[in-house]
C-alpha positions as CSV (number, residue, x, y, z in Angstrom):
1,M,26.6,8.8,-15.6
2,E,23.3,8.2,-17.4
3,F,23.0,4.6,-16.1
4,K,23.7,5.8,-12.5
5,R,21.0,8.5,-12.8
6,K,18.5,6.0,-14.2
7,F,19.3,3.4,-11.5
8,G,18.9,6.1,-8.7
9,R,15.6,7.2,-10.1
10,K,14.3,3.6,-10.3
11,K,15.5,2.9,-6.7
12,E,13.8,6.1,-5.4
13,S,10.3,5.4,-7.0
14,K,10.1,1.7,-6.1
15,P,9.9,1.9,-2.2
16,T,7.1,4.5,-2.4
17,K,5.0,2.2,-4.5
18,G,5.8,-0.7,-2.2
19,I,4.7,1.3,0.9
20,L,1.5,2.4,-0.8
21,L,0.7,-1.2,-1.7
22,V,1.3,-2.4,1.8
23,I,-0.9,0.4,3.2
24,L,-3.7,-0.5,0.8
25,L,-3.3,-4.2,1.6
26,A,-3.5,-3.6,5.3
27,A,-6.6,-1.4,4.9
28,A,-8.3,-4.1,2.8
29,I,-7.5,-6.8,5.4
30,L,-8.7,-4.6,8.2
31,L,-12.0,-3.9,6.4
32,W,-12.4,-7.6,5.5
33,Y,-12.1,-8.6,9.2
34,K,-14.1,-5.7,10.6
35,A,-16.9,-5.8,7.9
36,E,-19.1,-8.0,10.2
37,D,-18.7,-5.7,13.2
38,I,-19.4,-2.6,11.0
39,M,-22.5,-4.2,9.6
40,N,-23.7,-5.2,13.1
41,A,-23.1,-1.6,14.3
42,L,-25.1,-0.1,11.4
43,F,-28.0,-2.5,11.3
C-alpha cells in the first residue's frame, strides 16, 4: 500500500515537470530564432 502510494505520487508529479520543461524549451527556441526580428523591430 505504501509502495503503491509512493509510485502514484511519483507518476503524478513527473508529467507536470516534463510539460513545463517542454514549454520552457519551446519558448527558448522561439526567442532564439525571433531574436533577430525583435532586434530589427526595436532598433
